[in-house]
C-alpha positions as CSV (number, residue, x, y, z in Angstrom):
1,X,-13.0,9.1,0.7
2,X,-10.2,11.7,0.3
3,X,-6.8,11.4,-1.2
4,X,-5.4,13.4,1.7
5,X,-2.7,10.8,2.5
6,X,-2.4,9.3,-1.0
7,X,1.0,7.7,-1.5
8,X,2.1,7.7,2.2
9,X,3.5,4.5,3.5
10,X,2.7,3.2,7.0
11,X,2.9,-0.1,8.9
12,X,-0.5,-1.5,9.5
13,X,-1.6,-4.0,12.1
14,X,-3.5,-6.4,9.8
15,X,-3.8,-10.0,8.7
16,X,-2.5,-10.2,5.1
17,X,-3.3,-13.2,2.9
18,X,-3.9,-16.5,4.7
19,X,-1.8,-15.7,7.7
20,X,-3.2,-16.9,11.1
21,X,-2.0,-13.9,13.0
22,X,-1.8,-10.2,12.8
23,X,1.4,-8.7,11.8
24,X,2.8,-5.2,10.9
25,X,2.6,-5.1,7.1
26,X,3.8,-2.0,5.2
27,X,1.0,-0.5,3.1
28,X,0.6,2.5,0.8
29,X,-2.5,4.7,1.3
30,X,-4.8,5.0,-1.6
31,X,-7.7,6.9,0.1
32,X,-8.5,7.9,3.7
33,X,-11.8,8.9,5.2
34,X,-11.2,10.8,8.4
35,X,-14.9,11.1,9.1
36,X,-15.7,7.4,8.8
37,X,-12.2,6.6,10.2
38,X,-11.4,4.3,7.3
39,X,-8.4,3.9,5.1
40,X,-8.0,2.1,1.7
41,X,-4.5,0.7,1.1
42,X,-2.4,-1.6,-1.0
43,X,0.0,-3.9,0.8
44,X,3.8,-3.7,0.2
45,X,5.2,-7.2,-0.2
46,X,8.5,-8.8,-1.1
47,X,8.7,-10.2,-4.6
48,X,11.7,-12.3,-5.7
49,X,10.2,-13.3,-9.0
50,X,9.1,-11.4,-12.2
51,X,6.9,-8.4,-11.7
52,X,3.2,-8.6,-12.6
53,X,1.2,-5.8,-14.2
54,X,-0.3,-5.0,-10.7
55,X,3.0,-4.5,-8.9
56,X,5.1,-1.4,-8.5
57,X,8.7,-1.5,-7.2
58,X,9.4,0.6,-4.1
59,X,13.1,1.5,-3.8
60,X,13.8,4.5,-1.7
61,X,13.0,3.3,1.9
62,X,15.6,1.6,4.1
63,X,12.8,0.5,6.4
64,X,11.4,-1.8,3.7
65,X,12.9,-5.1,2.7
66,X,14.8,-5.4,-0.6
67,X,12.6,-6.3,-3.6
68,X,9.6,-4.6,-2.0
69,X,6.6,-4.0,-4.4
70,X,3.2,-2.4,-4.0
71,X,0.6,-5.1,-4.8
72,X,-2.2,-3.1,-6.2
73,X,-4.4,-6.1,-6.9
74,X,-4.8,-6.7,-3.1
75,X,-6.4,-3.3,-2.1
76,X,-8.1,-3.4,1.3
77,X,-10.1,-1.1,3.6
78,X,-9.9,-1.0,7.4
79,X,-10.0,1.3,10.4
80,X,-7.5,4.2,10.4
81,X,-6.5,3.1,13.9
82,X,-4.7,0.1,12.4
83,X,-2.1,2.4,10.8
84,X,1.0,2.5,13.1
85,X,4.5,3.7,12.2
86,X,4.9,6.2,9.4
87,X,7.6,5.2,6.9
88,X,7.5,8.0,4.3
89,X,5.8,9.1,1.0
90,X,6.3,7.8,-2.5
91,X,8.2,9.9,-4.9
92,X,6.1,11.8,-7.5
93,X,7.3,9.4,-10.2
94,X,6.0,6.4,-8.2
95,X,2.7,8.2,-7.4
96,X,2.1,8.6,-11.2
97,X,2.9,4.9,-11.7
98,X,0.5,4.0,-8.9
99,X,-2.2,6.2,-10.6
100,X,-1.7,4.2,-13.9
101,X,-1.9,0.8,-12.3
102,X,-4.9,1.7,-10.2
103,X,-6.7,2.9,-13.3
104,X,-6.0,-0.4,-15.0
105,X,-7.1,-2.4,-12.0
106,X,-10.3,-0.4,-11.6
107,X,-11.2,-0.9,-15.3
108,X,-11.4,-4.7,-14.8
């Protein structure tokens, strides 16, 4: 997979966690394979409690709910066709933070 779209945020038509129905969930792209038409993403969730070591705060997007965090522990892969509306791209500072958290998660 390529990091062509690394750090871009989209809405994805997916079922997240134990939901019974599909919903449009914001996600950040980790990798995209345009040949196999697959994308690996981390969901962006709302967190009203203390941050964990697998979460990164997302601040600069009005389209996202307050207290939005990238949940790196819940990485998933699915068809590129499930990506819908483009939201924007993480700032370089947040991409560097994402790199560090991904490295930590992959070491486990």
